[in-house]
PALUM-529387 format. One record per residue (C-alpha): y, x, z; residue in three letters. Coordinates in Angstrom, 2 decimals. Example, Ala and Ser with C-alpha at 12.3 -4.5 7.8 and 13.67 -1.06 7.14 Angstrom:
BEGIN
+---------+---------+---------+------+
!      yy !      xx !      zz ! rest !
+---------+---------+---------+------+
!   -4.50 !   12.30 !    7.80 !  ala !
!   -1.06 !   13.67 !    7.14 !  ser !
+---------+---------+---------+------+
//
This chain:
BEGIN
+---------+---------+---------+------+
!      yy !      xx !      zz ! rest !
+---------+---------+---------+------+
!   -0.10 !    0.00 !   -0.02 !  met !
!    3.51 !    1.27 !   -0.84 !  ala !
!    5.90 !    1.97 !    1.71 !  pro !
!    8.87 !   -0.75 !    2.37 !  gln !
!   11.25 !    1.50 !    0.92 !  gly !
!    9.63 !    1.92 !   -2.24 !  glu !
!    8.53 !   -1.72 !   -2.70 !  thr !
!   12.24 !   -2.57 !   -2.15 !  his !
!   13.72 !    0.22 !   -4.60 !  thr !
!   10.83 !   -0.94 !   -7.13 !  gly !
!   11.96 !   -4.47 !   -6.66 !  gly !
!   15.70 !   -3.22 !   -7.41 !  gln !
!   14.57 !   -1.88 !  -10.61 !  leu !
!   12.69 !   -4.89 !  -11.87 !  asp !
!   15.90 !   -7.04 !  -11.11 !  glu !
!   17.80 !   -4.49 !  -13.32 !  asp !
!   15.53 !   -4.32 !  -16.18 !  his !
!   11.76 !   -4.85 !  -17.09 !  ala !
!    9.58 !   -1.96 !  -17.27 !  pro !
!    9.39 !   -0.36 !  -20.70 !  glu !
!    6.44 !    1.85 !  -21.18 !  thr !
!    4.46 !    3.23 !  -24.20 !  asn !
!    1.45 !    1.29 !  -23.54 !  gly !
!   -0.59 !    4.51 !  -22.71 !  arg !
!    1.71 !    6.12 !  -19.61 !  met !
!    2.71 !    4.31 !  -16.54 !  ala !
!    6.08 !    5.40 !  -16.72 !  ile !
!    9.21 !    3.37 !  -17.49 !  cys !
!   11.03 !    4.89 !  -20.53 !  arg !
!   14.53 !    3.62 !  -19.59 !  arg !
!   14.46 !    4.82 !  -15.90 !  cys !
!   11.71 !    7.28 !  -15.44 !  gly !
!    9.98 !    5.15 !  -12.62 !  ser !
!    6.33 !    5.03 !  -12.17 !  arg !
!    4.94 !    1.52 !  -13.00 !  thr !
!    2.00 !   -0.29 !  -11.88 !  asp !
!    0.08 !    0.47 !  -14.84 !  gly !
!    0.37 !    1.28 !  -18.57 !  pro !
!    1.45 !   -2.22 !  -19.82 !  val !
!    4.26 !   -1.83 !  -17.21 !  gly !
!    4.27 !   -5.05 !  -15.09 !  gly !
!    6.45 !   -3.99 !  -12.40 !  his !
!    8.19 !   -0.67 !  -11.12 !  his !
!    6.20 !    1.21 !   -8.37 !  leu !
!    8.65 !    4.56 !   -7.79 !  pro !
!    6.71 !    7.33 !   -5.82 !  ser !
!    8.26 !    8.66 !   -2.65 !  asp !
!    9.25 !   11.62 !   -4.63 !  gly !
!   11.53 !    9.71 !   -7.05 !  gln !
!   13.08 !    7.74 !   -4.59 !  met !
!   16.45 !    9.72 !   -4.46 !  val !
!   16.55 !   10.15 !   -8.17 !  arg !
!   15.94 !    6.49 !   -8.77 !  ile !
!   18.60 !    5.16 !   -5.97 !  arg !
!   21.18 !    7.62 !   -8.10 !  glu !
!   19.95 !    5.90 !  -11.16 !  trp !
!   20.55 !    2.29 !  -10.09 !  leu !
!   23.85 !    3.43 !   -8.36 !  ala !
!   24.93 !    4.72 !  -11.92 !  ala !
!   23.86 !    1.70 !  -13.41 !  glu !
!   25.92 !   -0.59 !  -10.86 !  ala !
!   29.13 !    1.87 !  -11.88 !  arg !
!   28.23 !    1.15 !  -15.49 !  arg !
!   28.02 !   -2.55 !  -15.10 !  ala !
!   31.19 !   -2.69 !  -13.08 !  gly !
!   32.95 !   -0.88 !  -15.57 !  ile !
!   31.74 !   -3.16 !  -18.28 !  arg !
!   32.83 !   -6.35 !  -16.69 !  arg !
!   36.09 !   -5.10 !  -16.13 !  ser !
!   36.72 !   -4.06 !  -19.45 !  leu !
!   35.63 !   -7.31 !  -20.69 !  glu !
!   37.84 !   -9.09 !  -18.29 !  ala !
!   40.87 !   -7.25 !  -19.68 !  arg !
!   39.98 !   -8.39 !  -23.19 !  arg !
!   40.11 !  -11.90 !  -21.81 !  gly !
+---------+---------+---------+------+
//
């Protein structure tokens, strides 16, 4: 069973985007997180990936905020 932090972070990734795998490897092409299998139903980041994945999520949130701000200016 995955630790609570890994499960929570995996859920955040799932909310952000569906896992994109090549069908042979259990790795998401978009964020680099481990997935639950080659088909990629859910993200399951390993303990060693947690810092990088949290940084990736923070960067995605910043990008989304910038995108919303730019769209609001355009009206």
